[in-house]
C-alpha positions in Angstrom: 97.8 108.1 98.0 101.3 107.0 98.9 102.2 105.0 101.9 104.0 107.9 103.5 100.9 110.2 103.1 98.4 107.7 104.5 96.9 108.7 107.8 98.0 106.8 110.8 95.3 105.9 113.2 96.2 106.0 116.9 96.7 102.7 118.6 95.0 102.3 122.0 97.3 100.7 124.5 94.6 100.1 127.1 96.8 101.6 129.8 94.2 104.3 130.6 91.1 102.1 130.6 91.3 101.9 134.4 90.5 105.6 134.6 87.6 105.4 132.2 84.9 104.6 134.8 82.0 104.0 132.5 84.0 101.6 130.4 85.5 100.0 133.5 82.1 99.6 135.1 80.7 98.0 131.9 83.6 95.5 131.4 84.7 94.9 134.9 81.9 95.7 137.3 83.5 93.7 140.2 86.3 96.2 140.3 84.0 99.2 140.6 81.7 97.5 143.1 84.4 96.1 145.3 86.7 99.1 145.0 83.9 101.6 145.6 82.6 99.8 148.7 86.1 99.3 150.1 87.0 103.0 149.4 83.8 104.1 151.2 84.7 102.0 154.2 88.2 103.4 154.3 87.0 107.1 154.0 84.4 106.6 156.7 86.9 105.0 159.0 89.5 107.8 158.5 87.0 110.6 158.9 85.4 109.0 162.0 86.6 111.8 164.4 84.7 114.4 162.2 81.3 112.9 162.6 81.2 110.0 165.1 81.1 110.4 168.8 83.4 109.2 171.5 83.7 105.4 171.2 85.0 104.9 174.8 82.7 107.3 176.7 80.6 105.3 179.1 77.3 106.3 180.7 75.7 103.5 182.8 72.4 105.4 182.8 72.1 105.1 179.0 72.9 101.4 178.8 71.1 99.3 176.1 69.2 102.3 174.7 67.4 102.0 171.4 68.5 104.0 168.3 67.9 107.7 168.7 69.1 111.0 167.2 72.0 111.1 169.7 73.0 107.5 169.2 72.1 106.2 165.8 72.6 102.5 166.6 71.7 102.8 170.3 74.1 102.0 173.2 75.7 98.8 174.4 75.7 97.2 177.9 78.1 99.9 179.2 76.3 102.9 177.8 78.7 103.4 174.9 77.7 104.7 171.5 77.4 101.7 169.2 77.6 103.7 166.0 80.8 105.4 167.1 82.4 102.1 168.2 81.4 100.5 164.9 82.9 103.3 162.8 86.1 103.4 164.9 86.3 99.6 164.9 86.6 99.7 161.1 90.1 101.3 161.5 91.4 98.2 163.4 90.0 95.7 160.9 91.2 97.6 157.8 94.6 98.3 159.3 95.1 94.6 160.2 93.8 93.3 156.9 95.6 95.7 154.5 98.9 95.6 156.4 98.9 91.8 156.7 98.1 91.5 153.0 100.8 93.9 152.0 103.4 92.3 154.2 102.5 88.8 153.0 102.4 89.8 149.3 105.8 91.6 149.4 107.5 88.9 151.4 106.0 86.1 149.4 106.9 87.7 146.1 110.5 88.1 147.1 110.9 84.6 148.5 108.8 83.0 145.8 110.9 84.5 143.0 114.1 83.4 144.7 112.8 79.9 145.2 111.5 79.6 141.7 114.6 80.9 140.0 117.3 79.4 142.2 117.2 75.6 142.3 119.9 75.5 145.0 117.8 77.1 147.7 114.4 76.0 146.4 114.2 72.9 148.6 115.3 74.7 151.7 112.9 77.5 151.3 109.9 75.3 150.5 110.6 73.0 153.5 110.5 76.1 155.8 107.3 77.2 154.1 105.8 73.8 154.7 106.6 74.1 158.4 105.0 77.5 158.6 101.9 76.3 156.9 101.4 73.7 159.6 101.0 76.4 162.3 97.4 77.6 162.8 97.0 81.4 162.7 94.9 81.6 165.8 97.3 79.4 167.9 100.3 81.3 166.8 98.7 84.6 167.6 97.6 83.4 171.0 101.1 82.1 171.8 102.7 85.4 170.8 100.2 87.5 172.6 100.6 85.4 175.7 104.3 86.2 175.7 104.2 89.9 174.8 100.7 91.0 175.7 97.9 92.1 173.3 98.7 94.5 170.6 98.0 95.2 166.9 101.6 94.8 165.9 101.8 91.3 167.3 98.5 90.4 165.7 99.6 91.7 162.3 103.0 89.9 162.6 101.3 86.6 163.4 98.9 86.8 160.6 101.6 87.8 158.1 103.9 84.9 159.1 101.2 82.3 158.7 99.9 83.7 155.4 103.4 84.0 153.9 103.8 80.4 152.7 100.6 80.4 150.6 101.8 83.5 148.7 105.3 82.1 148.4 104.1 78.8 146.9 101.8 80.7 144.5 104.6 83.0 143.2 107.0 80.1 143.0 104.6 78.1 140.8 104.2 81.0 138.5 107.9 81.6 138.2 108.6 77.9 137.5 106.1 78.0 134.7 107.1 81.3 133.1 110.8 80.8 133.2 110.4 77.9 130.7 108.4 80.0 128.2 110.2 80.6 124.8 110.3 84.4 125.2 112.1 84.1 128.5 114.6 81.7 127.1 115.1 83.9 124.1 115.8 86.9 126.4 118.4 84.9 128.3 120.0 83.6 125.2 120.1 87.2 123.8 122.3 88.3 126.7 119.6 89.9 129.0 120.8 90.1 132.6 118.9 88.4 135.4 117.4 91.6 136.9 116.0 92.6 133.5 114.6 89.2 132.9 112.9 89.2 136.3 111.5 92.7 135.9 110.3 92.6 132.3 109.3 88.9 131.9 108.8 87.1 135.2 107.3 89.6 137.6 104.4 90.9 135.3 103.1 87.3 135.2 102.9 87.1 138.9 100.8 90.2 139.4 97.2 88.9 138.6 97.4 85.8 140.8 99.2 87.8 143.5 96.3 90.3 143.6 93.8 87.6 144.1 95.8 85.9 146.8 96.4 89.2 148.5 92.7 89.8 148.6 92.2 86.4 150.1 94.9 87.1 152.7 93.3 90.5 153.5 89.8 89.0 154.0 91.2 86.1 156.1 93.2 88.6 158.2 90.1 90.7 158.9 88.2 87.6 160.0 91.1 86.3 162.1 91.4 89.7 163.9 87.6 89.6 164.6 87.8 86.0 165.8 90.8 86.7 168.1 89.1 89.8 169.5 86.0 87.8 170.1 88.1 85.3 172.1 89.6 88.2 174.1 93.2 87.7 172.8 93.2 90.3 169.9 93.3 94.0 170.4 93.0 95.4 174.0 89.4 95.4 175.3 89.3 99.2 175.5 90.1 99.6 171.8 86.9 99.5 169.6 87.0 96.4 167.4 84.2 94.6 165.6 85.3 91.3 167.3 85.2 92.5 170.9 82.0 94.4 170.2 80.3 91.2 169.2 81.8 89.3 172.1 80.7 91.9 174.7 77.2 92.2 173.3 76.4 88.5 172.6 74.4 88.2 175.8 72.1 91.2 174.9 71.1 90.1 171.4 67.4 90.0 172.2 67.3 93.4 173.9 69.8 95.3 171.7 70.3 93.5 168.4 72.1 96.4 166.7 75.0 95.9 169.1 75.8 92.7 167.2 74.2 93.3 163.8 76.0 96.6 163.2 79.6 95.3 163.5 78.7 92.0 162.0 77.2 93.5 158.8 80.1 95.9 158.5 82.5 92.9 158.8 80.7 91.0 156.1 80.6 94.0 153.8 84.3 94.6 154.1 85.2 91.0 153.4 82.8 90.9 150.4 84.3 94.1 149.0 87.9 92.8 149.3 87.0 89.5 147.6 85.1 91.3 144.8 88.0 93.7 144.2 90.5 90.9 144.1 88.5 88.9 141.5 87.9 92.0 139.4 91.5 93.1 139.4 92.5 89.5 138.3 90.2 89.8 135.3 91.4 93.3 134.5 95.1 92.6 134.4 95.1 89.0 133.2 96.5 89.2 129.6 94.9 85.9 128.7 91.4 87.3 129.4 92.2 90.4 127.4 93.1 88.4 124.3 89.7 86.7 124.4 87.8 89.9 124.2 
């Protein structure tokens, strides 16, 4: 048999393994568990008007009622459906978490690449980032809300600004390490332009750590929103939120425990799902871990 007539076996690139659920569940169970739980929460939150009741309807004659067929989780101290408020409250937490994480990731990626690849502006950018890191998220959010009034946009902006330095420093450290690699220097010496070097050689190395950091930012944003709503400076009180649900029901824990346990358990599950998904995606896309298998 000649070389030209020899059969050529297909080479698996591994690009489609993320769509092979059995293999993905076997090799990266954290992705399936975290992604599945987070997707379930998102679907339930988006479809809330189809199956949940009115989260703001009050009936004083039904206050602090136990779970029933009409109100699965009972009612709170104002006679509102706890199940409906819990489901609709997921919208606020997921919106704040995902939007803050996306904004911090995109902004930190852009600023981090500029700082890591341009020594001239590196010191200026990092000193600004150090100043932003010294501002506590809750204090900044309280200051902005006291000036403009409570709102989801202000809350997202405050969380994004405070989380931006951590993402920027992470991306910058990766860029400083990768730019000294031999294959990057070879590409530069071979005449590759800067956009091509950044797109093909620098940016792919920032994706795995950026995913993990984005998951941390998302989880922290969800907890921060709940904490600010608990303090009464987050979303408006009439808007269903896990934080203000816990705050308004903390005095009725003994008589109506589900008014606190329902939003609290959902909050813990969402944060757990985001962290599991971030760790799983890091393992999935990290080329160093792929070479070990």
